N, CA, C and O atoms as CSV, one atom per row, in Angstrom:
chain,resi,resn,atom,element,x,y,z
A,1,MET,N,N,0.844,-1.179,0.000
A,1,MET,CA,C,0.000,0.000,0.000
A,1,MET,C,C,0.892,1.246,0.000
A,1,MET,O,O,1.914,1.291,0.684
A,2,SER,N,N,0.489,2.250,-0.776
A,2,SER,CA,C,1.319,3.445,-0.869
A,2,SER,C,C,1.269,4.247,0.432
A,2,SER,O,O,0.315,4.164,1.205
A,3,GLU,N,N,2.314,5.010,0.639
A,3,GLU,CA,C,2.398,5.854,1.831
A,3,GLU,C,C,1.262,6.877,1.869
A,3,GLU,O,O,0.714,7.156,2.936
A,4,ALA,N,N,0.909,7.437,0.709
A,4,ALA,CA,C,-0.156,8.436,0.645
A,4,ALA,C,C,-1.498,7.832,1.045
A,4,ALA,O,O,-2.266,8.454,1.778
A,5,ILE,N,N,-1.783,6.633,0.570
A,5,ILE,CA,C,-3.053,5.980,0.912
A,5,ILE,C,C,-3.105,5.662,2.401
A,5,ILE,O,O,-4.134,5.850,3.051
A,6,GLU,N,N,-2.000,5.183,2.927
A,6,GLU,CA,C,-1.957,4.881,4.357
A,6,GLU,C,C,-2.157,6.144,5.193
A,6,GLU,O,O,-2.900,6.131,6.174
A,7,ARG,N,N,-1.495,7.232,4.805
A,7,ARG,CA,C,-1.647,8.495,5.539
A,7,ARG,C,C,-3.080,8.997,5.454
A,7,ARG,O,O,-3.618,9.485,6.448
A,8,ALA,N,N,-3.710,8.888,4.287
A,8,ALA,CA,C,-5.100,9.313,4.131
A,8,ALA,C,C,-6.010,8.507,5.059
A,8,ALA,O,O,-6.924,9.065,5.665
A,9,ARG,N,N,-5.770,7.226,5.172
A,9,ARG,CA,C,-6.565,6.393,6.089
A,9,ARG,C,C,-6.387,6.839,7.528
A,9,ARG,O,O,-7.354,6.904,8.287
A,10,GLU,N,N,-5.158,7.146,7.906
A,10,GLU,CA,C,-4.895,7.629,9.268
A,10,GLU,C,C,-5.660,8.925,9.530
A,10,GLU,O,O,-6.259,9.092,10.593
A,11,LEU,N,N,-5.638,9.835,8.567
A,11,LEU,CA,C,-6.336,11.107,8.727
A,11,LEU,C,C,-7.846,10.904,8.836
A,11,LEU,O,O,-8.509,11.579,9.624
A,12,ARG,N,N,-8.391,9.977,8.049
A,12,ARG,CA,C,-9.826,9.702,8.131
A,12,ARG,C,C,-10.211,9.150,9.495
A,12,ARG,O,O,-11.286,9.454,10.011
A,13,GLN,N,N,-9.344,8.346,10.076
A,13,GLN,CA,C,-9.640,7.761,11.382
A,13,GLN,C,C,-9.482,8.773,12.510
A,13,GLN,O,O,-10.043,8.579,13.588
A,14,ALA,N,N,-8.740,9.838,12.287
A,14,ALA,CA,C,-8.477,10.841,13.320
A,14,ALA,C,C,-9.261,12.129,13.058
A,14,ALA,O,O,-8.766,13.220,13.344
A,15,GLN,N,N,-10.459,12.016,12.524
A,15,GLN,CA,C,-11.258,13.194,12.202
A,15,GLN,C,C,-11.573,14.031,13.436
A,15,GLN,O,O,-11.719,13.510,14.542
A,16,THR,N,N,-11.672,15.321,13.225
A,16,THR,CA,C,-12.146,16.207,14.281
A,16,THR,C,C,-13.668,16.099,14.346
A,16,THR,O,O,-14.295,15.525,13.456
A,17,ALA,N,N,-14.255,16.653,15.404
A,17,ALA,CA,C,-15.718,16.651,15.529
A,17,ALA,C,C,-16.365,17.389,14.355
A,17,ALA,O,O,-17.398,16.963,13.838
A,18,ALA,N,N,-15.750,18.496,13.940
A,18,ALA,CA,C,-16.294,19.264,12.816
A,18,ALA,C,C,-16.217,18.467,11.514
A,18,ALA,O,O,-17.155,18.490,10.717
A,19,GLU,N,N,-15.111,17.768,11.297
A,19,GLU,CA,C,-14.981,16.944,10.091
A,19,GLU,C,C,-16.031,15.833,10.085
A,19,GLU,O,O,-16.637,15.558,9.050
A,20,ARG,N,N,-16.246,15.199,11.226
A,20,ARG,CA,C,-17.272,14.138,11.305
A,20,ARG,C,C,-18.651,14.696,10.990
A,20,ARG,O,O,-19.419,14.099,10.236
A,21,LYS,N,N,-18.954,15.847,11.576
A,21,LYS,CA,C,-20.277,16.449,11.380
A,21,LYS,C,C,-20.495,16.822,9.912
A,21,LYS,O,O,-21.558,16.551,9.352
A,22,LEU,N,N,-19.492,17.440,9.292
A,22,LEU,CA,C,-19.635,17.821,7.884
A,22,LEU,C,C,-19.685,16.580,6.994
A,22,LEU,O,O,-20.468,16.536,6.045
A,23,TRP,N,N,-18.865,15.578,7.286
A,23,TRP,CA,C,-18.861,14.365,6.484
A,23,TRP,C,C,-20.235,13.695,6.510
A,23,TRP,O,O,-20.678,13.154,5.496
A,24,ASN,N,N,-20.907,13.727,7.652
A,24,ASN,CA,C,-22.240,13.120,7.744
A,24,ASN,C,C,-23.229,13.785,6.801
A,24,ASN,O,O,-24.205,13.159,6.386
A,25,VAL,N,N,-22.989,15.045,6.458
A,25,VAL,CA,C,-23.850,15.751,5.508
A,25,VAL,C,C,-23.391,15.505,4.069
A,25,VAL,O,O,-24.220,15.287,3.186
A,26,LEU,N,N,-22.086,15.537,3.827
A,26,LEU,CA,C,-21.558,15.428,2.461
A,26,LEU,C,C,-21.623,14.014,1.898
A,26,LEU,O,O,-21.805,13.836,0.694
A,27,ARG,N,N,-21.477,13.006,2.755
A,27,ARG,CA,C,-21.356,11.625,2.277
A,27,ARG,C,C,-22.609,11.163,1.542
A,27,ARG,O,O,-23.693,11.723,1.710
A,28,ASN,N,N,-22.438,10.148,0.740
A,28,ASN,CA,C,-23.544,9.554,-0.029
A,28,ASN,C,C,-24.283,10.585,-0.881
A,28,ASN,O,O,-25.507,10.552,-1.001
A,29,ARG,N,N,-23.509,11.501,-1.470
A,29,ARG,CA,C,-24.071,12.532,-2.354
A,29,ARG,C,C,-25.145,13.364,-1.652
A,29,ARG,O,O,-26.170,13.707,-2.241
A,30,GLY,N,N,-24.887,13.677,-0.387
A,30,GLY,CA,C,-25.862,14.372,0.444
A,30,GLY,C,C,-26.067,15.840,0.143
A,30,GLY,O,O,-27.022,16.438,0.639
A,31,VAL,N,N,-25.199,16.438,-0.654
A,31,VAL,CA,C,-25.347,17.855,-0.999
A,31,VAL,C,C,-25.458,17.969,-2.519
A,31,VAL,O,O,-24.480,17.808,-3.249
A,32,ALA,N,N,-26.672,18.248,-2.966
A,32,ALA,CA,C,-26.959,18.491,-4.387
A,32,ALA,C,C,-26.524,17.347,-5.297
A,32,ALA,O,O,-26.299,17.555,-6.490
A,33,GLY,N,N,-26.403,16.142,-4.743
A,33,GLY,CA,C,-26.042,14.987,-5.554
A,33,GLY,C,C,-24.569,14.880,-5.911
A,33,GLY,O,O,-24.189,14.009,-6.693
A,34,TYR,N,N,-23.730,15.751,-5.352
A,34,TYR,CA,C,-22.298,15.725,-5.644
A,34,TYR,C,C,-21.587,14.718,-4.754
A,34,TYR,O,O,-21.895,14.595,-3.569
A,35,LYS,N,N,-20.638,14.003,-5.331
A,35,LYS,CA,C,-19.861,13.022,-4.584
A,35,LYS,C,C,-18.624,13.689,-3.991
A,35,LYS,O,O,-17.819,14.284,-4.707
A,36,PHE,N,N,-18.489,13.579,-2.686
A,36,PHE,CA,C,-17.314,14.078,-1.982
A,36,PHE,C,C,-16.516,12.911,-1.438
A,36,PHE,O,O,-17.075,11.885,-1.049
A,37,ARG,N,N,-15.212,13.077,-1.416
A,37,ARG,CA,C,-14.295,12.135,-0.768
A,37,ARG,C,C,-13.573,12.906,0.310
A,37,ARG,O,O,-13.493,14.133,0.254
A,38,ARG,N,N,-13.043,12.196,1.294
A,38,ARG,CA,C,-12.346,12.889,2.383
A,38,ARG,C,C,-10.899,12.459,2.474
A,38,ARG,O,O,-10.542,11.324,2.158
A,39,GLN,N,N,-10.071,13.397,2.916
A,39,GLN,CA,C,-8.639,13.192,3.087
A,39,GLN,C,C,-7.999,12.606,1.828
A,39,GLN,O,O,-7.405,11.528,1.848
A,40,VAL,N,N,-8.141,13.345,0.749
A,40,VAL,CA,C,-7.670,12.902,-0.563
A,40,VAL,C,C,-6.288,13.491,-0.838
A,40,VAL,O,O,-6.117,14.709,-0.778
A,41,PRO,N,N,-5.296,12.641,-1.139
A,41,PRO,CA,C,-3.982,13.172,-1.517
A,41,PRO,C,C,-4.117,14.038,-2.773
A,41,PRO,O,O,-4.632,13.605,-3.804
A,42,THR,N,N,-3.637,15.273,-2.647
A,42,THR,CA,C,-3.724,16.233,-3.745
A,42,THR,C,C,-2.387,16.966,-3.793
A,42,THR,O,O,-2.146,17.893,-3.020
A,43,GLY,N,N,-1.525,16.538,-4.709
A,43,GLY,CA,C,-0.162,17.066,-4.718
A,43,GLY,C,C,0.499,16.679,-3.405
A,43,GLY,O,O,0.386,15.532,-2.973
A,44,PRO,N,N,1.184,17.613,-2.766
A,44,PRO,CA,C,1.852,17.296,-1.500
A,44,PRO,C,C,0.919,17.396,-0.286
A,44,PRO,O,O,1.363,17.220,0.848
A,45,TYR,N,N,-0.363,17.676,-0.513
A,45,TYR,CA,C,-1.313,17.918,0.568
A,45,TYR,C,C,-2.398,16.844,0.596
A,45,TYR,O,O,-2.489,15.997,-0.293
A,46,TYR,N,N,-3.213,16.906,1.639
A,46,TYR,CA,C,-4.393,16.054,1.765
A,46,TYR,C,C,-5.587,16.981,1.919
A,46,TYR,O,O,-5.699,17.708,2.906
A,47,ALA,N,N,-6.467,16.950,0.943
A,47,ALA,CA,C,-7.669,17.785,0.995
A,47,ALA,C,C,-8.633,17.180,2.000
A,47,ALA,O,O,-8.896,15.978,1.959
A,48,ASP,N,N,-9.166,18.002,2.908
A,48,ASP,CA,C,-10.119,17.486,3.885
A,48,ASP,C,C,-11.308,16.859,3.165
A,48,ASP,O,O,-11.680,15.719,3.445
A,49,PHE,N,N,-11.902,17.602,2.240
A,49,PHE,CA,C,-13.027,17.096,1.449
A,49,PHE,C,C,-12.830,17.561,0.012
A,49,PHE,O,O,-12.506,18.722,-0.239
A,50,LEU,N,N,-13.029,16.647,-0.921
A,50,LEU,CA,C,-12.803,16.944,-2.332
A,50,LEU,C,C,-13.955,16.426,-3.161
A,50,LEU,O,O,-14.353,15.268,-3.038
A,51,CYS,N,N,-14.489,17.292,-4.010
A,51,CYS,CA,C,-15.463,16.896,-5.019
A,51,CYS,C,C,-14.762,17.040,-6.363
A,51,CYS,O,O,-14.571,18.150,-6.860
A,52,VAL,N,N,-14.382,15.909,-6.944
A,52,VAL,CA,C,-13.654,15.917,-8.215
A,52,VAL,C,C,-14.509,16.540,-9.311
A,52,VAL,O,O,-14.027,17.352,-10.101
A,53,GLU,N,N,-15.774,16.156,-9.351
A,53,GLU,CA,C,-16.692,16.608,-10.388
A,53,GLU,C,C,-16.772,18.142,-10.444
A,53,GLU,O,O,-16.805,18.721,-11.529
A,54,ALA,N,N,-16.802,18.789,-9.288
A,54,ALA,CA,C,-16.921,20.249,-9.236
A,54,ALA,C,C,-15.579,20.942,-9.049
A,54,ALA,O,O,-15.509,22.170,-9.024
A,55,LYS,N,N,-14.495,20.142,-8.916
A,55,LYS,CA,C,-13.170,20.717,-8.648
A,55,LYS,C,C,-13.223,21.627,-7.407
A,55,LYS,O,O,-12.659,22.721,-7.393
A,56,LEU,N,N,-13.915,21.143,-6.376
A,56,LEU,CA,C,-14.116,21.898,-5.146
A,56,LEU,C,C,-13.437,21.189,-3.981
A,56,LEU,O,O,-13.596,19.982,-3.799
A,57,ILE,N,N,-12.685,21.942,-3.203
A,57,ILE,CA,C,-12.054,21.433,-1.988
A,57,ILE,C,C,-12.579,22.243,-0.815
A,57,ILE,O,O,-12.652,23.471,-0.865
A,58,ILE,N,N,-12.945,21.520,0.250
A,58,ILE,CA,C,-13.383,22.152,1.488
A,58,ILE,C,C,-12.356,21.814,2.560
A,58,ILE,O,O,-12.057,20.645,2.802
A,59,GLU,N,N,-11.822,22.847,3.196
A,59,GLU,CA,C,-10.843,22.686,4.271
A,59,GLU,C,C,-11.458,23.185,5.568
A,59,GLU,O,O,-12.085,24.245,5.596
A,60,LEU,N,N,-11.282,22.425,6.638
A,60,LEU,CA,C,-11.738,22.842,7.963
A,60,LEU,C,C,-10.521,23.161,8.815
A,60,LEU,O,O,-9.565,22.388,8.872
A,61,ASP,N,N,-10.570,24.304,9.471
A,61,ASP,CA,C,-9.434,24.788,10.237
A,61,ASP,C,C,-9.787,24.914,11.713
A,61,ASP,O,O,-10.809,25.500,12.070
A,62,GLY,N,N,-8.940,24.366,12.559
A,62,GLY,CA,C,-9.059,24.529,13.999
A,62,GLY,C,C,-8.236,25.710,14.456
A,62,GLY,O,O,-7.656,26.427,13.641
A,63,SER,N,N,-8.186,25.911,15.755
A,63,SER,CA,C,-7.501,27.080,16.317
A,63,SER,C,C,-6.007,27.109,15.989
A,63,SER,O,O,-5.393,28.176,15.976
A,64,GLN,N,N,-5.426,25.941,15.724
A,64,GLN,CA,C,-3.996,25.903,15.391
A,64,GLN,C,C,-3.705,26.628,14.076
A,64,GLN,O,O,-2.550,26.930,13.777
A,65,HIS,N,N,-4.734,26.904,13.300
A,65,HIS,CA,C,-4.555,27.610,12.026
A,65,HIS,C,C,-4.552,29.125,12.204
A,65,HIS,O,O,-4.434,29.859,11.223
A,66,GLY,N,N,-4.679,29.605,13.440
A,66,GLY,CA,C,-4.774,31.033,13.691
A,66,GLY,C,C,-3.449,31.757,13.836
A,66,GLY,O,O,-3.428,32.986,13.898
A,67,THR,N,N,-2.348,31.031,13.890
A,67,THR,CA,C,-1.051,31.696,14.045
A,67,THR,C,C,-0.600,32.282,12.704
A,67,THR,O,O,-1.037,31.821,11.650
A,68,PRO,N,N,0.261,33.284,12.739
A,68,PRO,CA,C,0.765,33.841,11.470
A,68,PRO,C,C,1.460,32.783,10.603
A,68,PRO,O,O,1.307,32.785,9.382
A,69,GLU,N,N,2.212,31.895,11.221
A,69,GLU,CA,C,2.899,30.842,10.454
A,69,GLU,C,C,1.886,29.907,9.785
A,69,GLU,O,O,2.040,29.545,8.619
A,70,ALA,N,N,0.858,29.524,10.531
A,70,ALA,CA,C,-0.154,28.627,9.972
A,70,ALA,C,C,-0.944,29.312,8.867
A,70,ALA,O,O,-1.269,28.691,7.855
A,71,ARG,N,N,-1.254,30.595,9.060
A,71,ARG,CA,C,-1.984,31.325,8.011
A,71,ARG,C,C,-1.159,31.406,6.734
A,71,ARG,O,O,-1.698,31.284,5.634
A,72,SER,N,N,0.147,31.612,6.880
A,72,SER,CA,C,1.038,31.652,5.724
A,72,SER,C,C,1.065,30.291,5.022
A,72,SER,O,O,0.974,30.215,3.797
A,73,TYR,N,N,1.190,29.223,5.807
A,73,TYR,CA,C,1.192,27.868,5.244
A,73,TYR,C,C,-0.127,27.587,4.524
A,73,TYR,O,O,-0.132,27.053,3.415
A,74,ASP,N,N,-1.249,27.951,5.161
A,74,ASP,CA,C,-2.558,27.723,4.551
A,74,ASP,C,C,-2.713,28.512,3.256
A,74,ASP,O,O,-3.309,28.020,2.299
A,75,ALA,N,N,-2.182,29.729,3.218
A,75,ALA,CA,C,-2.250,30.539,1.994
A,75,ALA,C,C,-1.450,29.885,0.868
A,75,ALA,O,O,-1.894,29.863,-0.280
A,76,GLN,N,N,-0.269,29.352,1.196
A,76,GLN,CA,C,0.540,28.651,0.186
A,76,GLN,C,C,-0.186,27.397,-0.299
A,76,GLN,O,O,-0.207,27.098,-1.493
A,77,ARG,N,N,-0.767,26.688,0.626
A,77,ARG,CA,C,-1.514,25.463,0.305
A,77,ARG,C,C,-2.693,25.795,-0.612
A,77,ARG,O,O,-2.902,25.132,-1.628
A,78,THR,N,N,-3.454,26.815,-0.250
A,78,THR,CA,C,-4.597,27.220,-1.067
A,78,THR,C,C,-4.133,27.660,-2.451
A,78,THR,O,O,-4.758,27.307,-3.451
A,79,ALA,N,N,-3.060,28.415,-2.522
A,79,ALA,CA,C,-2.531,28.867,-3.817
A,79,ALA,C,C,-2.151,27.676,-4.686
A,79,ALA,O,O,-2.438,27.664,-5.883
A,80,PHE,N,N,-1.505,26.670,-4.090
A,80,PHE,CA,C,-1.146,25.476,-4.853
A,80,PHE,C,C,-2.401,24.777,-5.369
A,80,PHE,O,O,-2.478,24.436,-6.550
A,81,LEU,N,N,-3.375,24.563,-4.501
A,81,LEU,CA,C,-4.599,23.857,-4.900
A,81,LEU,C,C,-5.337,24.627,-5.993
A,81,LEU,O,O,-5.856,24.030,-6.937
A,82,GLU,N,N,-5.382,25.945,-5.865
A,82,GLU,CA,C,-6.025,26.758,-6.901
A,82,GLU,C,C,-5.248,26.685,-8.208
A,82,GLU,O,O,-5.848,26.704,-9.283
A,83,SER,N,N,-3.922,26.602,-8.132
A,83,SER,CA,C,-3.117,26.487,-9.355
A,83,SER,C,C,-3.369,25.155,-10.058
A,83,SER,O,O,-3.108,25.017,-11.253
A,84,GLU,N,N,-3.872,24.190,-9.317
A,84,GLU,CA,C,-4.229,22.888,-9.881
A,84,GLU,C,C,-5.671,22.880,-10.406
A,84,GLU,O,O,-6.161,21.850,-10.868
A,85,GLY,N,N,-6.343,24.032,-10.333
A,85,GLY,CA,C,-7.683,24.161,-10.884
A,85,GLY,C,C,-8.816,23.962,-9.892
A,85,GLY,O,O,-9.979,23.902,-10.293
A,86,TYR,N,N,-8.505,23.859,-8.612
A,86,TYR,CA,C,-9.538,23.670,-7.595
A,86,TYR,C,C,-10.013,25.002,-7.046
A,86,TYR,O,O,-9.259,25.973,-6.983
A,87,TYR,N,N,-11.276,25.030,-6.650
A,87,TYR,CA,C,-11.831,26.140,-5.893
A,87,TYR,C,C,-11.805,25.694,-4.440
A,87,TYR,O,O,-12.312,24.619,-4.118
A,88,VAL,N,N,-11.223,26.498,-3.558
A,88,VAL,CA,C,-11.023,26.099,-2.166
A,88,VAL,C,C,-11.889,26.956,-1.253
A,88,VAL,O,O,-11.870,28.185,-1.324
A,89,ILE,N,N,-12.646,26.283,-0.394
A,89,ILE,CA,C,-13.430,26.937,0.651
A,89,ILE,C,C,-12.800,26.543,1.980
A,89,ILE,O,O,-12.475,25.376,2.203
A,90,ARG,N,N,-12.631,27.519,2.852
A,90,ARG,CA,C,-12.111,27.239,4.199
A,90,ARG,C,C,-13.157,27.657,5.219
A,90,ARG,O,O,-13.732,28.742,5.129
A,91,PHE,N,N,-13.397,26.786,6.188
A,91,PHE,CA,C,-14.268,27.091,7.314
A,91,PHE,C,C,-13.495,26.869,8.602
A,91,PHE,O,O,-12.633,25.993,8.674
A,92,TRP,N,N,-13.799,27.658,9.613
A,92,TRP,CA,C,-13.326,27.355,10.955
A,92,TRP,C,C,-14.172,26.204,11.489
A,92,TRP,O,O,-15.367,26.126,11.202
A,93,ASN,N,N,-13.572,25.330,12.248
A,93,ASN,CA,C,-14.306,24.216,12.862
A,93,ASN,C,C,-15.543,24.723,13.595
A,93,ASN,O,O,-16.623,24.147,13.463
A,94,ASP,N,N,-15.387,25.806,14.371
A,94,ASP,CA,C,-16.518,26.349,15.148
A,94,ASP,C,C,-17.687,26.718,14.252
A,94,ASP,O,O,-18.845,26.538,14.630
A,95,HIS,N,N,-17.390,27.235,13.063
A,95,HIS,CA,C,-18.461,27.612,12.134
A,95,HIS,C,C,-19.277,26.384,11.744
A,95,HIS,O,O,-20.507,26.428,11.741
A,96,VAL,N,N,-18.604,25.305,11.420
A,96,VAL,CA,C,-19.304,24.075,11.033
A,96,VAL,C,C,-20.103,23.523,12.212
A,96,VAL,O,O,-21.234,23.065,12.043
A,97,LEU,N,N,-19.516,23.568,13.396
A,97,LEU,CA,C,-20.181,23.006,14.573
A,97,LEU,C,C,-21.390,23.823,15.025
A,97,LEU,O,O,-22.339,23.271,15.580
A,98,THR,N,N,-21.359,25.127,14.793
A,98,THR,CA,C,-22.443,25.977,15.298
A,98,THR,C,C,-23.377,26.508,14.223
A,98,THR,O,O,-24.459,27.003,14.539
A,99,ASN,N,N,-22.980,26.413,12.957
A,99,ASN,CA,C,-23.804,26.968,11.879
A,99,ASN,C,C,-23.704,26.094,10.622
A,99,ASN,O,O,-23.311,26.562,9.554
A,100,MET,N,N,-24.062,24.835,10.773
A,100,MET,CA,C,-23.977,23.907,9.642
A,100,MET,C,C,-24.817,24.396,8.465
A,100,MET,O,O,-24.388,24.290,7.316
A,101,ASP,N,N,-26.009,24.929,8.737
A,101,ASP,CA,C,-26.859,25.410,7.643
A,101,ASP,C,C,-26.150,26.489,6.833
A,101,ASP,O,O,-26.216,26.487,5.604
A,102,GLY,N,N,-25.475,27.407,7.514
A,102,GLY,CA,C,-24.728,28.453,6.820
A,102,GLY,C,C,-23.587,27.879,6.000
A,102,GLY,O,O,-23.351,28.312,4.872
A,103,ALA,N,N,-22.874,26.901,6.562
A,103,ALA,CA,C,-21.774,26.263,5.831
A,103,ALA,C,C,-22.297,25.566,4.579
A,103,ALA,O,O,-21.692,25.663,3.511
A,104,ILE,N,N,-23.408,24.873,4.710
A,104,ILE,CA,C,-23.976,24.168,3.548
A,104,ILE,C,C,-24.419,25.159,2.481
A,104,ILE,O,O,-24.276,24.889,1.289
A,105,ARG,N,N,-24.955,26.300,2.894
A,105,ARG,CA,C,-25.333,27.327,1.906
A,105,ARG,C,C,-24.110,27.812,1.131
A,105,ARG,O,O,-24.184,28.006,-0.083
A,106,VAL,N,N,-22.982,28.011,1.824
A,106,VAL,CA,C,-21.745,28.439,1.152
A,106,VAL,C,C,-21.278,27.351,0.178
A,106,VAL,O,O,-20.861,27.654,-0.940
A,107,ILE,N,N,-21.347,26.105,0.599
A,107,ILE,CA,C,-20.939,24.981,-0.258
A,107,ILE,C,C,-21.856,24.888,-1.475
A,107,ILE,O,O,-21.378,24.715,-2.596
A,108,MET,N,N,-23.157,24.999,-1.268
A,108,MET,CA,C,-24.112,24.945,-2.386
A,108,MET,C,C,-23.841,26.076,-3.378
A,108,MET,O,O,-23.880,25.869,-4.591
A,109,ASP,N,N,-23.568,27.267,-2.856
A,109,ASP,CA,C,-23.248,28.404,-3.723
A,109,ASP,C,C,-21.996,28.103,-4.544
A,109,ASP,O,O,-21.959,28.362,-5.747
A,110,ALA,N,N,-20.970,27.552,-3.885
A,110,ALA,CA,C,-19.729,27.217,-4.596
A,110,ALA,C,C,-19.973,26.147,-5.649
A,110,ALA,O,O,-19.419,26.220,-6.746
A,111,LEU,N,N,-20.788,25.164,-5.332
A,111,LEU,CA,C,-21.095,24.122,-6.312
A,111,LEU,C,C,-21.815,24.716,-7.507
A,111,LEU,O,O,-21.567,24.313,-8.644
A,112,GLY,N,N,-22.695,25.661,-7.268
A,112,GLY,CA,C,-23.398,26.339,-8.367
A,112,GLY,C,C,-22.430,27.111,-9.235
A,112,GLY,O,O,-22.518,27.066,-10.462
A,113,LYS,N,N,-21.498,27.827,-8.601
A,113,LYS,CA,C,-20.502,28.586,-9.356
A,113,LYS,C,C,-19.620,27.660,-10.147
A,113,LYS,O,O,-19.296,27.944,-11.300
A,114,GLN,N,N,-19.220,26.539,-9.540
A,114,GLN,CA,C,-18.367,25.594,-10.234
A,114,GLN,C,C,-19.111,24.956,-11.393
A,114,GLN,O,O,-18.526,24.722,-12.450
A,115,SER,N,N,-20.394,24.670,-11.207
A,115,SER,CA,C,-21.189,24.105,-12.305
A,115,SER,C,C,-21.258,25.087,-13.475
A,115,SER,O,O,-21.098,24.701,-14.633
A,116,ASP,N,N,-21.500,26.362,-13.158
A,116,ASP,CA,C,-21.566,27.378,-14.201
A,116,ASP,C,C,-20.230,27.517,-14.900
A,116,ASP,O,O,-20.186,27.700,-16.117
A,117,PHE,N,N,-19.131,27.432,-14.148
A,117,PHE,CA,C,-17.779,27.567,-14.686
A,117,PHE,C,C,-17.482,26.473,-15.716
A,117,PHE,O,O,-16.832,26.736,-16.728
A,118,ARG,N,N,-17.954,25.254,-15.464
A,118,ARG,CA,C,-17.633,24.118,-16.333
A,118,ARG,C,C,-18.430,24.154,-17.643
A,118,ARG,O,O,-18.079,23.438,-18.581
A,119,LYS,N,N,-19.460,24.942,-17.733
A,119,LYS,CA,C,-20.294,24.949,-18.952
A,119,LYS,C,C,-19.629,25.689,-20.075
A,119,LYS,O,O,-20.190,25.790,-21.166
């Protein structure tokens, strides 16, 4: 088994509460019929949630992402993913845990934009 696949499995097993909650909504084509996968190797990174069909990546950030160093790393990561043709949405874990409806509205909007983009 490849190192990337093994690492992705480890990440899936170590989900945060916010990742579990969002996955319960996204899985089984739960949002507008789009298929999402979780912890997908994408270049040197692992996308928290990836919809290949819409070229959409959703990243969830905990408090450790609030430092200047982490923000810089996240900006580089997002720039790389966007250079690969993905649209990246970032949510704070707290946002997903306390306002799932709002998060889903943002995701639905992004899926609509991505659908329009592909036409």
